[in-house]
C-alpha positions in Angstrom: -27.6 36.3 23.0 -24.0 37.0 23.9 -22.4 40.1 22.7 -19.2 40.1 21.0 -17.1 41.5 24.2 -18.4 38.4 26.1 -17.7 35.9 23.4 -14.3 37.1 23.4 -13.6 36.7 26.8 -14.9 33.2 27.2 -13.0 32.2 24.2 -9.9 33.9 26.0 -10.8 32.1 28.9 -11.2 28.7 27.3 -7.6 28.9 25.8 -5.9 30.0 28.6 -7.4 27.4 30.7 -6.8 24.6 28.0 -5.4 21.1 29.1 -5.0 18.1 27.4 -6.6 14.8 29.4 -5.7 11.1 29.0 -2.2 9.7 29.5 0.9 11.0 28.0 2.8 8.7 25.8 6.5 7.6 26.5 8.2 5.2 24.4 8.3 1.8 27.0 11.9 0.4 27.7 13.1 -2.6 25.8 15.8 -4.5 27.9 17.9 -6.2 25.6 21.4 -8.3 25.5 24.5 -6.1 25.0 25.5 -8.0 22.1 24.4 -11.3 19.8 25.6 -14.6 20.4 27.4 -15.3 17.1 28.8 -11.7 17.1 32.2 -12.4 18.2 32.5 -15.0 15.5 31.6 -13.0 12.6 33.8 -10.1 13.9 36.6 -12.3 13.8 36.0 -13.6 10.5 34.9 -10.3 8.7 37.9 -8.1 8.2 36.7 -6.4 5.2 35.3 -2.9 4.8 32.1 -1.9 6.4 29.2 -2.9 4.6 26.7 -0.4 3.0 23.3 -1.3 4.8 21.2 1.2 2.7 22.2 -0.8 -0.6 23.3 -4.0 0.9 22.3 -6.2 -2.4 25.4 -4.8 -4.0 27.6 -6.7 -1.8 27.1 -9.7 -3.3 28.8 -8.7 -6.3 26.1 -9.8 -8.6 25.2 -7.0 -11.3 22.3 -8.8 -12.4 21.0 -9.4 -8.6 21.2 -5.8 -8.0 19.4 -4.9 -11.3 16.5 -7.1 -10.0 16.3 -5.8 -6.7 16.5 -2.1 -8.2 13.6 -2.9 -10.5 11.8 -4.7 -7.9 11.8 -1.8 -5.5 10.0 0.0 -8.4 7.8 -2.0 -9.6 6.6 -4.3 -7.2 2.7 -4.2 -6.1 3.2 -5.0 -2.7 5.2 -2.0 -2.3 2.4 0.0 -4.4 -0.2 -1.2 -2.0 1.9 -0.3 0.9 2.7 3.2 -0.5 -1.4 3.9 -1.1 -1.9 2.8 2.5 0.5 5.4 3.7 -1.2 8.2 1.6 -4.5 7.2 3.1 -2.9 7.6 6.5 -1.6 11.2 5.3 -5.3 12.1 4.5 -6.3 10.9 7.8 -3.8 13.2 9.6 -4.9 16.2 7.4 -8.4 15.7 8.5 -7.5 15.3 12.1 -5.4 18.6 11.8 -8.3 20.3 10.3 -10.7 19.5 13.0 -8.5 22.0 15.2 -9.3 24.8 13.0 -12.3 27.0 12.2 -14.6 26.1 9.3 -16.8 27.9 7.2 -19.0 28.0 4.3 -21.1 30.0 2.1 -24.4 29.2 1.0 -26.8 31.1 -1.4 -30.4 30.6 -3.0 -32.8 32.1 -5.3 -36.2 31.2 -5.4 -39.1 32.6 -7.7 -42.4 31.7 -6.3 -46.2 31.7 -7.4 -49.2 32.4 -5.0 -52.1 30.2 -6.2 -55.4 32.1 -5.7 -57.4 28.8 -5.0 -55.9 28.8 -1.5 -57.5 30.8 1.3 -54.5 33.2 1.5 -54.3 33.4 -2.3 -58.0 34.6 -2.2 -57.2 37.3 0.3 -54.3 38.6 -1.3 -56.0 38.6 -4.8 -58.6 40.9 -3.5 -55.7 43.5 -2.8 -55.4 46.0 -5.5 -52.2 45.6 -7.8 -51.7 41.9 -6.3 -48.7 40.1 -8.2 -48.6 36.6 -7.1 -45.3 36.3 -8.5 -42.3 36.9 -6.4 -38.7 36.5 -6.3 -36.3 36.0 -3.4 -32.6 36.2 -2.8 -30.3 34.8 0.0 -26.6 34.8 0.7 -24.9 33.6 4.1 -21.4 33.2 5.4 -21.6 30.6 8.3 -18.5 30.0 10.3 -18.0 27.5 13.3 -14.8 26.4 15.5 -15.3 23.7 18.2 -13.0 24.7 20.9 -10.7 22.1 22.2 -10.9 23.0 25.7 -10.0 19.5 27.2 -7.6 18.3 24.3 -9.5 15.7 22.9 -9.2 17.0 19.2 -5.5 17.3 20.1 -5.3 13.6 21.0 -7.1 12.7 17.9 -4.8 14.3 15.9 -1.8 12.7 17.7 -3.2 9.4 17.0 -3.6 10.2 13.6 0.2 11.4 13.4 1.4 7.9 15.0 -0.8 6.1 12.4 0.9 7.9 9.5 4.2 7.6 10.9 3.5 3.7 11.3 2.3 3.7 7.6 5.4 5.4 6.6 7.6 2.8 8.5 5.5 0.0 7.1 6.4 1.1 3.6 10.0 1.2 4.9 9.2 -2.7 6.0 7.5 -3.5 2.6 10.6 -2.2 0.9 13.2 -4.3 2.7 10.9 -7.3 2.6 10.6 -6.9 -1.0 14.6 -6.4 -1.7 15.1 -9.6 0.6 12.8 -11.7 -1.3 14.0 -10.7 -4.6 17.7 -11.5 -3.7 16.6 -14.8 -1.7 14.6 -16.0 -4.7 17.6 -14.9 -7.1 20.1 -17.0 -5.0 17.9 -19.7 -4.8 17.4 -19.9 -8.9 21.3 -19.9 -9.2 21.7 -22.4 -6.9 19.0 -24.6 -8.4 20.9 -23.7 -12.0 24.4 -25.1 -10.6 22.9 -28.2 -8.9 21.3 -28.9 -12.2 24.5 -28.7 -14.1 26.0 -30.8 -11.6 23.6 -33.3 -12.0 24.0 -33.0 -16.1 27.6 -33.3 -15.9 27.1 -36.4 -13.7 24.7 -38.0 -16.5 27.3 -37.7 -19.1 29.7 -39.1 -16.7 27.4 -42.3 -15.9 26.7 -42.5 -19.5 30.1 -42.9 -20.6 30.7 -45.2 -17.8 27.8 -47.5 -18.9 29.0 -47.6 -22.7 32.4 -49.1 -21.2 30.7 -51.5 -19.1 28.6 -52.5 -22.0 31.3 -52.6 -24.1 33.2 -55.0 -21.6 30.3 -57.1 -21.2 29.7 -57.6 -25.0 33.4 -59.0 -24.6 32.6 -61.4 -21.8 34.8 -59.3 -19.4 32.2 -57.8 -17.4 29.2 -59.6 -15.8 25.5 -58.8 -16.2 25.1 -57.2 -12.9 27.6 -54.7 -13.4 25.6 -53.3 -16.4 22.4 -53.2 -14.4 24.2 -51.5 -11.8 25.2 -48.9 -13.9 22.1 -48.4 -15.2 20.4 -48.0 -11.9 23.2 -45.5 -10.9 22.1 -43.5 -14.3 18.6 -43.5 -13.7 19.3 -42.1 -10.2 21.1 -39.3 -11.1 18.3 -38.9 -14.2 15.6 -38.5 -11.7 17.0 -35.6 -10.0 16.8 -33.3 -13.1 12.8 -32.8 -13.6 12.9 -31.9 -9.8 15.6 -29.5 -10.2 13.8 -28.2 -13.2 10.4 -27.9 -11.2 11.9 -25.9 -8.7 13.9 -23.7 -11.1 10.7 -23.0 -13.1 8.8 -21.9 -9.7 11.8 -19.7 -8.8 11.9 -18.1 -12.2 8.1 -17.4 -12.0 8.2 -16.3 -8.5 10.9 -13.7 -9.5 8.9 -12.2 -12.0 6.2 -11.6 -9.9 8.3 -10.0 -7.4 9.5 -7.6 -10.5 5.7 -6.8 -11.1 5.8 -8.8 -14.4 4.0 -11.8 -15.8 5.6 -15.0 -15.2 8.1 -16.0 -18.0 8.9 -12.2 -18.7 12.8 -12.9 -18.0 13.2 -16.6 -18.5 15.2 -16.1 -21.6 17.5 -13.4 -19.6 18.0 -16.3 -17.0 18.4 -18.9 -19.3 22.3 -19.2 -19.2 23.3 -20.8 -15.4 25.3 -18.3 -13.6 27.5 -18.4 -10.4 26.0 -18.6 -7.0 26.6 -15.0 -5.8 29.4 -15.2 -3.1 28.3 -14.5 0.7 29.5 -11.0 1.9 30.9 -10.4 5.1 28.5 -8.3 7.4 30.3 -5.6 9.1 29.1 -2.8 11.5 26.1 -5.3 12.7 25.7 -2.8 15.8 23.9 -4.0 19.0 20.4 -5.6 19.9 19.4 -2.2 21.1 19.9 -0.8 17.7 17.4 -2.6 16.2 15.0 -0.2 18.0 16.0 2.2 15.4 16.8 0.0 12.4 14.1 -2.4 12.0 10.7 -0.7 10.4 8.4 -3.5 11.9 9.4 -2.3 15.4 8.6 1.0 14.5 5.2 0.2 13.2 4.5 -1.5 16.3 5.9 1.3 18.4 3.6 3.7 16.5 0.6 1.7 16.9 1.2 1.7 20.7 1.6 5.9 20.4 -1.6 6.0 18.6 -3.5 3.6 21.1 -2.2 5.6 24.1 -3.7 8.8 22.3 -6.7 7.1 21.7 -7.3 7.0 25.5 -7.2 10.8 25.8 -9.8 10.8 23.1 -12.0 8.6 25.3 -11.5 10.6 28.4 -12.5 13.9 26.9 -15.9 12.8 26.4 -16.3 13.2 30.1 -16.1 17.0 29.9 -18.4 19.5 28.0 -17.5 20.6 24.3 -18.0 24.3 23.6 -18.2 25.7 20.2 -18.3 29.0 18.4 -21.0 29.6 15.4 -21.4 32.8 13.6 -23.8 33.8 10.8 -23.4 37.0 8.4 -25.9 37.3 5.6 -28.3 39.2 3.4 -31.5 38.4 2.1 -33.8 40.4 -0.4 -37.6 39.5 -1.3 -38.9 41.5 -4.5 -42.8 41.4 -5.8 -44.8 43.6 -7.3 -46.6 44.8 -4.7 -43.9 45.5 -2.4 -45.3 43.4 0.4 -41.5 42.1 1.5 -39.0 44.3 2.4 -36.1 44.3 -0.1 -32.3 44.5 1.1 -32.7 42.6 4.2 -29.7 41.8 6.4 -28.9 38.9 9.1 -26.2 38.3 11.4 -25.9 35.9 14.7 -23.4 34.8 17.1 -24.0 31.5 19.1 -21.8 29.8 22.0 -22.6 26.1 21.8 -22.3 23.6 24.4 -22.8 20.0 24.5 -21.9 17.5 27.5 -22.7 13.6 27.5 -23.8 14.5 31.4 -26.1 11.2 31.6 -24.2 9.0 29.5 -20.9 8.4 31.7 -21.6 4.9 31.8 -21.1 4.3 28.1 -17.8 6.7 28.3 -16.6 4.5 30.9 -16.9 1.3 28.5 -15.2 3.3 25.6 -12.4 4.2 28.0 -11.7 0.6 28.9 -12.0 -0.5 25.4 -9.1 2.0 24.5 -7.0 1.0 27.4 -7.6 -2.8 26.4 -6.4 -1.7 22.8 -3.1 -0.2 24.2 -2.4 -3.1 26.4 -2.9 -5.2 23.3 -0.4 -2.8 21.3 2.1 -3.0 24.0 2.2 -6.9 23.7 2.4 -6.4 20.4 5.5 -4.1 20.5 7.5 -6.1 22.9 6.5 -9.5 21.0 8.0 -7.7 17.8 11.1 -6.7 19.7 12.0 -10.2 21.0 11.2 -11.6 17.5 13.6 -9.0 15.9 16.4 -10.1 17.9 15.3 -13.9 17.4 15.5 -13.2 13.6 19.0 -11.9 13.9 20.3 -14.9 16.3 18.9 -17.2 14.0 20.2 -15.5 10.9 23.6 -15.1 12.4 23.8 -18.8 13.4 22.7 -19.9 10.0 25.4 -17.6 8.4 28.4 -19.0 10.6 27.4 -22.9 10.1 26.5 -22.7 6.6 29.8 -20.7 5.8 31.6 -23.8 7.5 29.6 -26.2 6.0 30.4 -25.0 2.4 34.1 -24.5 2.9 34.4 -28.1 4.7 32.2 -29.6 1.6 34.5 -27.5 -0.8 37.3 -29.3 0.6 35.7 -32.7 0.7 34.7 -32.4 -2.9 38.2 -31.7 -4.1 39.3 -34.7 -2.0 36.6 -37.2 -3.4 37.0 -35.8 -7.4 40.9 -37.1 -6.9 39.5 -40.3 -5.3 36.8 -40.7 -8.2 39.4 -40.2 -10.5 42.0 -42.5 -9.0 39.4 -45.6 -8.8 38.4 -45.0 -12.3 42.1 -45.5 -13.5 42.3 -48.7 -11.3 39.3 -50.1 -12.4 40.3 -49.9 -16.1 44.0 -51.5 -15.0 41.8 -54.2 -13.4 42.9 -53.5 -10.1 39.7 -52.3 -8.1 36.0 -53.2 -8.8 33.3 -51.7 -10.4 31.7 -51.0 -6.9 34.0 -48.8 -6.3 33.8 -46.7 -9.1 30.3 -46.2 -8.7 30.5 -45.6 -5.0 32.9 -42.9 -5.5 30.7 -41.3 -8.3 27.7 -41.6 -6.0 29.9 -39.9 -3.2 31.0 -37.2 -5.5 27.4 -36.3 -6.9 26.5 -35.9 -3.3 29.1 -33.8 -2.1 28.9 -31.5 -5.3 25.3 -31.2 -4.5 25.6 -30.7 -1.0 28.4 -28.0 -1.4 26.1 -26.1 -4.0 23.3 -26.4 -1.4 25.7 -25.1 1.4 26.8 -22.2 -0.4 23.4 -21.3 -1.6 21.9 -21.3 1.9 25.2 -19.3 2.8 24.3 -16.5 0.8 20.5 -16.8 1.5 21.7 -16.4 5.2 23.4 -13.5 4.5 20.2 -11.9 2.9 18.2 -13.0 5.8 21.1 -11.3 8.4 20.8 -7.9 6.0 17.0 -8.0 6.6 16.9 -9.3 10.2 19.1 -5.9 10.8 16.9 -3.4 9.1 19.4 -3.1 6.2 18.1 -0.1 4.1 16.5 1.4 6.9 18.5 4.1 8.6 15.9 6.3 10.1 15.5 6.6 13.9 12.3 6.3 16.2 10.0 9.3 16.1 9.9 11.8 18.9 7.7 10.9 22.1 4.2 12.3 22.0 3.5 14.2 24.8 0.5 16.3 25.7 1.6 19.7 24.1 -0.5 20.8 21.4 0.4 20.2 17.7 
């Protein structure tokens, strides 16, 4: 048995000679372009004050939109799940940290025994004078143990747990960003559908008024039958768009309720009145593609998973080496019987240096190391892909924003011109200088232009939401520090 002095020397030597096996992690480089392709165009258009990315939804200038996004960030159930996963990862980090520390426990027991006189031993003891076959025993022990992390396997395990926790933390931020963006997108879509529905209803009224006039002329023999039928057909086409728009509007309202963590129909009364399509805000201070490494939480998640997989290689490599542990026992035991056969007030103590070494299991260890390296290679590819997809998201969002804004402006001008042309053609029809076909054509063209303009405005605002989301709006953190081979 080792003396206390010997044990102290062994522990000191282990601590002084401690090292951490496995590769040291360094965040991989991610070569990116210096700027986005549409960045010059957006910068020329945007002359307003810098946009607040932390609360980007307020830049749309719609109080109800801001209210719904704020409510969703509190009530959304996807976000609740993400927060619960982060709590699990935090607990895993606590367990990995505790594995580096000594552990101890206290145990105790009390026993009352009865010796049968029918057994051979009982017959012998029963022949002893004043023999009492009932006895009581009590025992209390204090146990302590500590696995000495001589080669760093436990430290690598804690590094992996820390990276997993950081990934889950960034995952919560990614979910928050997604919830805010989806809520804003659904709301803008809803307002766009309401605007298109209003346009269709106004056009129905116009077509009905026109039909009444044509029917009146027909009854007096001043308009042929086919003009009545043409007008009825044009009216039916407009009326047929209403159920489709209402169906889309119902779906948008239900989707918004789910985002807010409420049953479908909860906010229907509040949204019953049509509202304007939120204006498209200017996006300033967009940064560079390299800034996405700090602003996109999904990239943070992928990078932290890569760090965790690298640390787990060290955990696997540490199985090559012996593992030492210290165990200590301090306790007392008392056994009491009527004939004092057992001693009373006994004490016990022990100190043990343990050794475990998978000396003849290197084949299995090799397989575990190769598996860990494969997982790291997979995580590296996933990280690089997440960076590329993040830049793709921004490029696509910026392209959509530029082109949808241009389209909306063009269609607005065209709608104004067509409205004037339609009014002129209707006056000319009343004066008998033009045909009904021209009026119907102008009505149809104006409806299409108004509807297209509403769609373009909606898509322009949605493209702004997509741009804020692609840029990582609302996430202002930076990448965690690199994991090294230092303890901690």
